[in-house]
C-alpha positions as CSV (number, residue, x, y, z in Angstrom):
1,X,22.0,149.0,103.5
2,X,20.3,149.2,100.0
3,X,18.6,145.9,99.5
4,X,20.4,147.2,96.0
5,X,23.5,145.1,97.7
6,X,22.3,142.4,98.7
7,X,20.9,141.4,95.0
8,X,24.4,142.5,93.8
9,X,26.0,139.3,95.3
10,X,23.0,137.0,95.4
11,X,23.0,137.9,92.0
12,X,24.5,134.0,90.5
13,X,23.1,130.2,90.9
14,X,20.9,130.5,93.5
15,X,17.3,129.3,94.6
16,X,16.6,131.7,97.5
17,X,14.2,131.2,100.7
18,X,11.4,133.0,101.9
19,X,10.6,133.2,106.0
20,X,8.7,135.2,107.6
21,X,10.7,137.3,110.4
22,X,11.0,135.9,113.6
23,X,9.8,138.0,116.9
24,X,12.0,141.2,117.0
25,X,13.7,140.3,114.2
26,X,16.0,143.5,112.5
27,X,14.0,145.4,110.0
28,X,17.1,145.6,107.9
29,X,20.0,144.0,107.1
30,X,22.2,146.8,108.7
31,X,21.2,147.3,112.5
32,X,22.5,147.0,114.9
33,X,22.8,144.7,118.0
34,X,25.1,144.4,121.3
35,X,28.0,141.3,120.6
36,X,28.0,139.7,123.8
37,X,31.3,137.7,124.7
38,X,29.2,134.2,124.8
39,X,28.5,135.0,120.7
40,X,32.3,136.8,120.6
41,X,33.5,132.9,122.1
42,X,30.8,130.2,120.1
43,X,31.0,130.3,116.7
44,X,32.9,133.5,116.2
45,X,36.6,133.4,115.0
46,X,39.1,131.3,117.2
47,X,42.2,132.4,116.4
48,X,44.9,133.9,118.2
49,X,45.2,137.3,118.7
50,X,46.8,140.3,117.4
51,X,50.1,141.8,118.0
52,X,52.3,145.0,117.6
53,X,55.3,146.0,115.5
54,X,58.1,143.1,115.5
55,X,56.0,141.3,117.5
56,X,52.6,141.1,115.9
57,X,51.9,136.6,114.4
58,X,49.5,136.3,111.8
59,X,45.9,135.3,112.9
60,X,45.7,131.3,113.3
61,X,42.8,129.2,112.8
62,X,39.2,129.7,111.9
63,X,37.5,132.9,111.6
64,X,33.5,133.5,111.0
65,X,31.2,136.5,110.6
66,X,28.0,137.6,111.6
67,X,26.1,139.0,109.5
68,X,23.3,139.9,111.9
69,X,24.9,142.2,114.2
70,X,26.9,144.7,112.5
71,X,30.2,144.6,115.0
72,X,30.8,140.7,113.4
73,X,30.6,141.9,110.1
74,X,33.8,142.3,109.7
75,X,35.9,139.5,111.4
76,X,37.3,138.3,108.6
77,X,37.9,141.1,106.9
78,X,39.8,143.0,109.9
79,X,42.1,139.6,110.2
80,X,43.2,139.9,106.6
81,X,43.4,144.1,106.4
82,X,45.7,143.5,109.7
83,X,47.9,140.9,108.2
84,X,48.3,143.0,105.1
85,X,49.6,146.5,107.2
86,X,52.1,144.0,108.9
87,X,54.1,142.9,105.3
88,X,57.0,144.7,105.3
89,X,59.2,146.2,102.0
90,X,60.1,143.0,99.7
91,X,57.4,140.7,100.5
92,X,53.9,139.1,98.7
93,X,50.6,139.5,98.7
94,X,48.6,137.3,96.4
95,X,45.1,137.0,96.6
96,X,42.8,135.4,94.3
97,X,39.2,136.0,94.5
98,X,35.7,135.7,92.8
99,X,35.0,139.3,93.8
100,X,36.2,142.4,95.7
101,X,35.0,145.8,96.5
102,X,35.5,146.3,100.0
103,X,37.5,150.3,100.2
104,X,39.5,149.1,103.1
105,X,41.1,146.2,101.8
106,X,42.1,148.6,98.5
107,X,43.5,151.1,100.9
108,X,45.3,148.7,102.7
109,X,46.7,147.1,99.4
110,X,47.7,150.5,98.1
111,X,49.5,151.7,101.0
112,X,51.6,147.8,100.9
113,X,52.7,148.5,97.2
114,X,53.9,152.0,98.1
115,X,56.1,151.0,101.3
116,X,57.7,148.0,97.9
117,X,55.4,144.7,98.7
118,X,54.4,142.9,96.2
119,X,51.1,143.3,95.6
120,X,49.0,140.3,93.2
121,X,45.7,139.9,92.2
122,X,43.5,137.7,90.5
123,X,39.8,138.3,90.0
124,X,37.1,137.0,88.2
125,X,35.6,139.4,85.1
126,X,31.7,139.9,86.2
127,X,32.0,143.6,87.8
128,X,34.5,146.9,88.1
129,X,34.0,148.2,91.5
130,X,35.7,151.5,93.1
131,X,37.9,149.4,95.2
132,X,39.7,147.7,91.7
133,X,40.1,150.8,89.8
134,X,41.7,152.1,93.2
135,X,44.7,149.6,93.0
136,X,44.5,149.5,88.8
137,X,45.6,153.4,89.1
138,X,48.1,152.2,91.4
139,X,49.5,148.6,89.8
140,X,48.8,148.4,86.9
141,X,46.9,145.3,85.2
142,X,50.3,143.7,83.6
143,X,50.4,139.9,85.1
144,X,53.7,139.3,84.2
145,X,54.6,142.7,86.6
146,X,56.1,142.1,90.0
147,X,53.0,143.9,91.0
148,X,49.4,143.5,89.3
149,X,45.7,143.3,89.5
150,X,43.8,141.6,86.4
151,X,40.9,139.8,85.7
152,X,40.6,136.3,84.3
153,X,38.5,135.6,81.5
154,X,35.8,133.0,82.3
155,X,38.6,131.7,84.9
156,X,41.6,131.2,84.8
157,X,42.1,127.6,84.3
158,X,39.0,126.3,82.9
159,X,37.5,126.5,79.6
160,X,36.8,129.7,79.0
161,X,32.8,130.5,78.4
162,X,29.6,132.0,79.6
163,X,29.3,129.4,82.3
164,X,32.5,129.5,84.5
165,X,34.1,131.4,86.5
166,X,37.3,132.5,89.5
167,X,35.0,131.0,91.9
168,X,38.8,131.0,94.3
169,X,38.9,132.5,97.6
170,X,42.6,132.4,98.5
171,X,45.3,134.9,100.5
172,X,48.7,134.5,100.2
173,X,51.4,136.3,102.3
174,X,55.3,136.3,102.2
175,X,55.6,137.8,105.6
176,X,53.5,139.6,108.3
177,X,55.3,140.0,111.6
178,X,57.3,137.0,112.9
179,X,54.7,134.9,110.7
180,X,55.8,133.1,107.6
181,X,54.1,131.5,104.4
182,X,50.7,133.2,105.5
183,X,47.8,131.4,103.8
184,X,44.1,131.9,104.4
185,X,41.3,130.1,102.7
186,X,37.3,129.6,103.0
187,X,34.4,130.8,101.9
188,X,34.9,135.0,102.1
189,X,35.4,137.7,99.4
190,X,35.9,140.5,100.2
191,X,32.7,142.4,100.1
192,X,30.5,144.6,101.6
193,X,27.8,141.9,100.9
194,X,29.9,139.0,102.5
195,X,30.0,140.8,105.9
196,X,26.6,141.9,106.0
197,X,25.1,140.1,104.6
198,X,26.6,136.2,104.4
199,X,27.7,134.1,107.1
200,X,31.1,133.2,105.8
201,X,34.1,131.2,107.0
202,X,38.4,132.3,106.7
203,X,41.0,129.6,107.8
204,X,44.3,130.6,108.2
205,X,47.7,128.8,108.8
206,X,51.3,129.7,108.5
207,X,54.7,128.3,109.3
208,X,54.0,125.4,106.3
209,X,56.8,126.3,103.6
210,X,55.7,123.6,101.3
211,X,52.2,124.2,101.3
212,X,52.7,127.7,100.8
213,X,55.0,126.6,97.8
214,X,52.1,124.6,96.5
215,X,49.5,127.2,96.1
216,X,52.1,129.6,95.2
217,X,52.2,127.7,92.1
218,X,48.7,127.2,91.4
219,X,48.6,131.4,91.8
220,X,51.4,131.5,89.3
221,X,49.5,128.9,86.9
222,X,46.4,130.9,87.6
223,X,47.6,134.1,85.8
224,X,48.1,132.5,82.5
225,X,44.3,132.6,82.1
226,X,44.0,129.4,79.5
227,X,41.4,130.2,77.4
228,X,41.1,125.3,77.3
229,X,40.6,123.7,81.0
230,X,43.9,122.4,83.1
231,X,43.9,119.5,85.0
232,X,43.1,119.2,88.6
233,X,45.9,120.1,91.2
234,X,46.2,118.2,94.4
235,X,49.2,119.4,96.9
236,X,49.1,118.2,100.3
237,X,52.3,120.5,101.6
238,X,54.9,118.1,101.2
239,X,56.9,117.5,98.2
240,X,56.3,114.8,95.4
241,X,57.5,111.8,96.9
242,X,55.8,109.2,95.3
243,X,53.4,109.3,98.3
244,X,49.8,110.3,97.1
245,X,47.9,112.8,99.2
246,X,45.5,111.5,101.9
247,X,43.1,113.8,103.2
248,X,42.4,110.9,106.6
249,X,46.0,111.1,107.5
250,X,47.3,114.4,106.2
251,X,47.6,117.4,108.0
252,X,46.4,119.3,105.0
253,X,44.9,118.6,101.6
254,X,44.3,120.1,99.0
255,X,42.4,119.9,95.7
256,X,42.6,122.9,93.0
257,X,39.6,122.9,90.3
258,X,38.6,122.7,87.7
259,X,37.7,119.4,88.2
260,X,34.9,118.1,86.6
261,X,33.1,114.9,87.9
262,X,30.0,112.3,88.0
263,X,28.8,110.2,90.0
264,X,31.7,108.3,89.9
265,X,34.7,110.6,90.2
266,X,33.3,113.2,92.5
267,X,35.6,114.1,95.7
268,X,31.9,114.4,97.3
269,X,31.3,111.0,97.3
270,X,34.9,109.3,97.8
271,X,34.7,111.3,101.1
272,X,31.0,110.2,101.8
273,X,32.3,106.9,101.1
274,X,35.1,107.2,103.6
275,X,32.9,107.9,106.8
276,X,31.5,104.6,108.9
277,X,28.1,105.9,110.6
278,X,28.8,103.0,113.4
279,X,31.5,101.4,114.8
280,X,31.6,99.0,117.7
281,X,33.3,100.6,120.8
282,X,34.7,97.0,122.5
283,X,32.4,97.0,125.0
284,X,29.3,95.8,123.6
285,X,27.9,99.1,121.9
286,X,29.0,101.6,119.1
287,X,30.0,105.2,118.5
288,X,28.1,107.9,116.4
289,X,29.9,109.4,113.5
290,X,29.0,113.3,114.0
291,X,28.3,114.9,110.6
292,X,27.7,118.7,110.0
293,X,26.8,120.6,106.7
294,X,26.6,124.5,106.1
295,X,26.9,124.2,102.3
296,X,25.7,127.6,100.7
297,X,23.7,126.1,97.9
298,X,22.9,122.4,96.5
299,X,21.3,122.4,92.9
300,X,20.7,120.4,89.7
301,X,21.6,116.8,88.4
302,X,25.2,117.0,90.7
303,X,23.1,118.6,94.3
304,X,20.9,115.5,93.0
305,X,23.0,112.8,93.5
306,X,24.8,114.3,96.4
307,X,21.5,114.7,98.4
308,X,21.0,110.9,97.8
309,X,24.5,109.9,99.1
310,X,24.3,112.7,101.8
311,X,20.5,110.9,102.5
312,X,22.1,107.7,102.9
313,X,24.6,108.1,105.0
314,X,22.1,109.4,107.5
315,X,19.8,106.5,106.7
316,X,23.0,104.5,107.9
317,X,22.9,105.7,111.6
318,X,25.3,108.9,110.5
319,X,24.4,111.8,113.7
320,X,23.5,114.2,109.8
321,X,22.7,117.9,110.3
322,X,22.6,119.8,106.8
323,X,22.2,123.6,106.9
324,X,22.1,125.2,103.6
325,X,22.0,128.7,102.2
326,X,20.0,128.0,99.1
327,X,18.8,124.8,97.1
328,X,17.0,123.4,94.4
329,X,13.5,121.9,94.7
330,X,14.5,118.3,93.4
331,X,17.6,118.5,95.4
332,X,15.6,119.1,98.5
333,X,13.3,116.5,97.7
334,X,15.7,113.9,97.7
335,X,17.8,115.2,100.4
336,X,14.2,115.8,102.6
337,X,12.4,111.8,102.2
338,X,11.6,109.5,105.1
339,X,13.8,107.0,106.2
340,X,13.5,104.5,107.9
341,X,15.0,106.5,110.7
342,X,12.7,109.6,109.7
343,X,14.4,112.6,107.6
344,X,17.5,114.4,107.9
345,X,17.6,117.1,110.3
346,X,17.4,120.3,108.1
347,X,17.3,123.8,108.0
348,X,18.2,127.1,106.8
349,X,19.9,129.5,107.0
350,X,18.1,132.0,103.7
351,X,15.8,134.4,105.6
352,X,13.9,137.0,103.5
353,X,12.8,139.9,106.2
354,X,11.5,142.2,103.3
355,X,9.4,140.3,100.5
356,X,7.3,142.8,99.2
357,X,10.6,144.4,97.8
358,X,11.7,141.0,95.8
359,X,11.3,142.3,92.3
360,X,11.9,140.8,88.4
361,X,15.5,139.6,88.5
362,X,15.8,138.5,85.4
363,X,12.9,139.6,83.6
364,X,10.7,136.6,83.0
365,X,7.5,138.4,84.9
366,X,8.1,137.0,87.5
367,X,9.3,138.4,90.9
368,X,12.7,136.4,92.4
369,X,13.6,136.6,95.7
370,X,16.2,138.4,96.9
371,X,17.3,137.7,101.0
372,X,18.3,139.1,104.3
373,X,20.8,136.8,104.9
374,X,22.3,133.5,103.6
375,X,24.8,131.3,104.7
376,X,28.0,131.7,101.8
377,X,30.1,128.9,103.3
378,X,31.2,126.0,102.7
379,X,32.5,123.5,105.0
380,X,31.9,119.8,106.0
381,X,32.8,119.0,109.4
382,X,33.7,115.4,110.3
383,X,34.1,113.5,113.7
384,X,34.1,109.7,113.4
385,X,35.2,106.4,111.9
386,X,37.1,108.4,108.2
387,X,38.5,105.9,105.6
388,X,39.1,103.4,108.5
389,X,40.3,105.6,111.3
390,X,38.1,106.0,114.3
391,X,38.4,109.3,116.3
392,X,39.0,111.1,112.7
393,X,38.7,114.8,113.4
394,X,38.6,116.5,109.6
395,X,37.2,120.3,108.3
396,X,36.6,120.5,104.6
397,X,36.4,124.1,103.8
398,X,36.8,126.5,100.5
399,X,35.3,128.0,98.0
400,X,32.7,124.9,96.0
401,X,29.1,124.7,96.4
402,X,27.4,121.1,95.9
403,X,26.0,122.1,92.5
404,X,26.0,121.1,89.4
405,X,28.1,124.4,88.5
406,X,30.7,124.4,90.5
407,X,33.2,121.7,88.9
408,X,34.4,123.5,85.8
409,X,34.9,126.5,88.0
410,X,38.2,127.9,89.3
411,X,37.6,126.5,93.3
412,X,40.0,125.6,96.0
413,X,39.0,122.4,98.3
414,X,40.4,122.2,101.4
415,X,40.8,119.6,104.2
416,X,42.3,120.3,107.7
417,X,42.7,118.0,110.3
418,X,42.5,118.7,114.3
419,X,40.0,117.9,116.9
420,X,40.6,121.7,117.9
421,X,39.6,123.2,114.3
422,X,36.7,120.6,113.8
423,X,35.2,121.9,117.7
424,X,35.0,125.5,116.0
425,X,33.8,125.1,113.1
426,X,31.1,122.6,114.9
427,X,30.7,125.7,117.1
428,X,30.3,128.3,113.9
429,X,27.7,125.7,112.9
430,X,25.4,124.7,115.9
431,X,25.2,128.7,117.0
432,X,23.3,128.6,113.2
433,X,21.3,126.0,113.9
434,X,20.4,126.7,117.0
435,X,19.1,130.0,116.9
436,X,16.0,131.1,115.0
437,X,17.1,134.1,114.6
438,X,19.8,132.4,112.1
439,X,18.1,129.2,111.4
440,X,14.5,128.2,109.9
441,X,13.5,124.7,109.8
442,X,13.7,123.8,106.3
443,X,10.3,121.1,106.3
444,X,7.1,122.2,106.5
445,X,5.1,121.0,109.0
446,X,1.0,121.4,109.1
447,X,-1.5,120.0,111.6
448,X,-4.2,117.9,110.0
449,X,-7.6,115.8,111.7
450,X,-7.0,112.1,111.9
451,X,-9.9,109.6,112.5
452,X,-8.7,107.8,115.0
453,X,-10.6,104.2,116.3
454,X,-10.6,103.4,119.7
455,X,-11.5,100.1,121.0
456,X,-12.9,99.1,124.0
457,X,-13.5,95.6,125.9
458,X,-16.8,95.6,127.8
459,X,-17.6,93.8,130.7
460,X,-19.6,90.6,129.1
461,X,-15.8,90.3,126.8
462,X,-17.3,91.6,123.8
463,X,-15.0,94.7,122.1
464,X,-17.0,98.3,120.7
465,X,-15.0,100.3,118.4
466,X,-15.8,104.0,118.6
467,X,-14.0,106.9,116.8
468,X,-12.0,110.5,117.8
469,X,-10.8,113.2,115.8
470,X,-6.5,113.9,117.1
471,X,-4.4,116.8,115.6
472,X,-1.4,115.6,114.0
473,X,1.5,117.1,112.5
474,X,2.1,116.7,108.8
475,X,5.9,117.0,107.8
476,X,5.9,117.8,104.3
477,X,9.3,119.4,101.5
478,X,8.3,122.5,99.3
479,X,9.2,124.6,97.3
480,X,11.6,127.2,98.2
481,X,10.7,131.1,96.4
482,X,11.7,131.0,92.8
483,X,14.6,132.5,91.7
484,X,15.8,133.1,88.6
485,X,17.1,129.7,86.7
486,X,21.0,131.1,85.5
487,X,21.7,132.9,88.7
488,X,24.8,132.1,90.2
489,X,26.9,132.3,94.1
490,X,29.2,134.4,94.4
């Protein structure tokens, strides 16, 4: 795989990270490594399997790719293609994604169209790939027809300007095999880069007709391609009956951005404020809430105040781990600052094994880092007391980065309740966290000699102080290698 493939998708908002190649590291992103059965179970895909013919059911639960292992690159894509192939005449497929270049997906969509399936696609307007052209040649661009492919201009429901994008990633199928109202949502675009260089997730569910209709209504609204920002949408798979959606009780809740946010009205802060880190267990002890954040990027003013809130939760006693792909230096300094408990556990999936082929991406006279691997996920796992409810198992996933530009985009913020799904996301998090192949310590540890006093009590009762030299570790928060300021994330 050429390095240009990495550049194509690291291209927009990034502060990429530099890491030394660990012993035995793959020299290129596409090096083949044999996947073991253990890897297939732990953190790589969770849902129900495939079927055939009239008995086939759509995937269920979360699925994850592994960019380091070729056989796991297309775990997500294969589920999407299989679902497309099981759609029948008269059914509909609706897809809203940021970027798209996968010919296998394009061919499956064209084949579905030719057998009588209505295929509708909304895309961002930053690229025009062969896959897009193939679909466009088959179904056209009239977004009011039964089938079309259309690029929203600088977002679909946001203000049309150079900073805003259609950044959502969701897939809707009215019927596939025996399954009805199939929804897939997460961080995954249908891109080669998304499979071979990024960590991604996609969550499948079906049999929720009200939620499906709400997603369909959102898609229908998006295709108007507004030039002025539209109101954010909140829905949760039940009729609008005056009872507000509640992520602590509803099985699913969905926010559709744009939703401009700040320190007083940010959904992330609302979520963090509902978390109680320590809960009395009735036996004189306390139950600790466990939190795991896999975030593609945090940066800008929003990244700064969210980092401060995350660090505060760790200081309050939460078991909080953060694994990021890319991060702004000031945001990282805030997040990694010491507390009375120490520093929040912090790792990064941003790995650059080929620093010799980095180059000046934004023409500012300095080379920019082009990463081999990095997380593109945007999920948050909560296990503990949430909104006053002990024993909560809640997952947040979708397309929205915790960065300043994200809230003005078309984005999906999806919460999912359930111990099983939370455990599957946690398995994936631990798989990335626990392996030096998959992530690195985001702190910098150096060793410094300290002059340490040693006091000795003598036989006559007096004391004598001497000094010895001890080498001790010193942990610091250092800047990650430079990336272009205008870069964005797909």
